[in-house]
N, C-alpha and C positions, 0 to 999 in steps of 0.2 A: 503493500500499499503506500501511496505517496500522499502527504499532506502539504497543502499549499496555502500560503498566507500572504495576501496582498497588503501592501502599505504604500503610502504616499499621496493618497488622494487628498482633496481639500476644495476650498472655494477659491477660484481665481477669476481675473477679469479677461475679457476677450484680448487675444494677442499674447497672453502669458504663456509660460511653460510649466510643465509639471514632469517629474519622473516617477513613475510608479515601479514598485519592486515586487516580486514574487519569489518568496523564500520557500524552498522545498525542504522536507525532512522525511524521514522514513526509508527513503532509498536515494541514491545518487540519480540525478536527472541527466547525467551525461549521455545516456543512450536514448533519451526521449526527445521527441519533437515537442515544442512548446507553443503555445499561443495565447492570444488575448482576445476576449469577446467583450461586448458591453450591452448593457440593457437599459433603455430609457423608460421612463414611466409610461405604461400603457402600450409598450411595443415589445416585440419578440427580441430575445437575445440574438445579437448579430456578430459575425466575425469581424475582427479588426485587423490581426496581423499574426504572422506564423514564422517560426524559425525552426529549421531542421536540427537534428540532433547535434550536428557538427557545425553548425552556423553557416554552412555553405549555401543555403537556400532560404530565401524569405519571400513571403507573399504579403501583400497588403490590400485591404479594402480600397476601393477607389476613393472613397471619402476621406482617406487619411494620407494617401500618397503625397510625398513631398513634405509632410508635417510630422508624421510619427516614425520612429525607428525602434526596432527591437534589437536587444543584444542579450548575450548570456555570459554568465562566469560560471563554468561548471565546477570550478574549484571551490566556489562559495555556494554552489547548489542554488543559484539565484538567476532570475531572468529579469530583465529591465524593459520598461516601455517608456521611451522618451517622447514626450508630446510637446510640440512647439506650435506656435500660431493658433492657440485654442480658440475654438468658436463656441457660442451658446449651444449649437446643435451636437457638440461633443459631450454635453451634459448627460451623464449615465452613472450606473454601477459598472465598474470594470472588473472583470473576472479573468483570472489566470487558468489555463488548462494545460494538462500535460497527458503525454502517453496516447498519441493518436492511434486509433484502430484501423483507420482507412485513410492513408495520406492523400488518396485522390479526392477525398471529400473533406478536406480540412476546414472548409467553411461551415460544415454542418455540425451543430452541437452534439449530436448523437455519436460523432466519430471520435470523440475524446473520452478518456477513462477517467481522469481525475480533475476536480475543480476546487478552486478556492472559494471563500466566502464573499469575496467582493470588496471593493473600496469605492466610496463615492467620489465622483468628480463633478463638480458644479462650475460652470463657466457663466459668468454674469455679463450682460451686454452693457 
């Protein structure tokens, strides 16, 4: 089992930056693909970003391309989401995911084995 704990969320203004962290425990994440999803009030949880186990491949939702980046430090068992140029529409609870079952379906929530509890990001206009 892998336990994931997100941190770094908060209230920011349009154009600000935030860095979210996802700390894993229970197992090393070095062999796992990792991802971030988000869920805004009244909406479905949606894919944000993906990184392969070795960091060689990343995928981004169109809505965050050029603004968000994902990185991982396998030595610290942690994944990061750097969010720049934040917009009010980025307001959501952000969830970390690990251990993809079907790498071809990385945008699908059901494709991931492990989830964190989420961290709230609120961007004011």
